[in-house]
N, C-alpha and C positions, 0 to 999 in steps of 0.2 A: 589716358591714365585715370582721370576722374570718372569718366563714363564706365570704364571697366570696374573700378572700385564699387561704384553704385550698383552695377549689374551683379557683382559678387555678393553684395549685401542682399539684393533681391533674391538671388539664388538660394540663400540660406534662410529666407523667410522674413527678413527685416524689411518693414514697410516704412517708407519715408513720408513725411508730411511737408507740405509747402505752405508757408505762412504769408499773410497779407495779400492774398489774391484779390485783384481789383485795385491795388494801390501801386501806381508806377507803370512805366511803359514796357518793361521787359518781361512781364509775367508770362505771356504766351511763349516767348522764346525759352524761358526757364522750364515751363511745363513740357514743351516739346523735347527739351534736352533731358529732363529728369523723370518724366512720367510718374509723378507722385501718387502714392496710394490714397493720400488725403490732401484736400485743397481747403485751406482755412481762409474763408472769405473775410476781407478786411472790414473792420467796424464802420468805416465810412459808407459802406453799402448797407450795413445792418441798421444803423441808427435811423429811427423813424421810417423804416421800410413800410410799415403799415399805412403810412400817409403818402407814399410816393409810388405812383404807377411806374415810373421809369426805373426806380430801384427794384421793384418787384420783377419787372421784365428782364433786367440785367441779371439778377440772381437766378431767375428761372432758367435763363439761357445757360448760365454757368453750371447749374445743377445738371441740366441735360447733357452738357459737354462733359462734365466730370463722369457721369454715369456711362457715357459713350466710350470713354477711354479706360473705364474700370476703376475710377477713383470715387471716393466718398467726399462729402462736403461737411465743413464745420463752420457754423456761424460764430463770429467773434464779437464780443461786446454786447451781448443781449442783455438789455436792462428792463424791458417791460414785457408784460404778458402779451400785449398786442404784437410786439416784434416776434416773440416766440411763436405765437399762433400763426402768424403770417409765414414765417420760415418753415414751420412744420407743414403747412398747407402747400407750400411751394415744393417741398420735398428735400429740404436740407436735412442731412442725416444726423448731425450732432450739433451741439451748441455749448458755448461757454459765455460767461458774463456775470455781472453783479446779480442778475435775477436768480442765479443758481448758488452764488456764494462769493464772498470777497476773496481776493488772492491771499494765499497763505505764505508764510515765510519759506525761504529755501531751506533745504536740509542743512546747509552750512550755518544759516542763521539759527535754526533750531538747535544745532549742536553747540553753537556758541552760547546761546541762552541757557541751555541745559548745564553747560560747564560753569557758567557764572552763577547759576542757581545753586549748583552743588558746592561750588567754592564758598559762596556766601553762607550756605547752611553749615558747611564744615567749619568755617571761621566762627560763625555764631555759636556753634556747639562748643568749640574750644574756649571761647570767651566766657560762655555762661556755665561751662561744666564746673561742678564743684571740685575744690582742691583736695 
């Protein structure tokens, strides 16, 4: 049932992403099962990749694997220019992390803050409005 639902999504053009690749033991099984369009490489592989030959080779193999099955890769948790340059040179397609920007609030948080701001402004207007 789940596989069919995922296939139905794929058939209408919805591409799935797989998070935290490289973290945990069941990643390969999940990849075989779901065939994601994007594979997000866990930050444990990304952190200080510029200083680790082993991490570079693991990520290089994952990039080649991803491309071989038609997936793109996303580097998670990029914090330095050196990490970014290393990932770019290896062939990682996309990246996210503090180097590019801090996380922003969720839409729900933004909505709540907006409501509180409007409520405060409205209450302030009522209090300070001339009689």
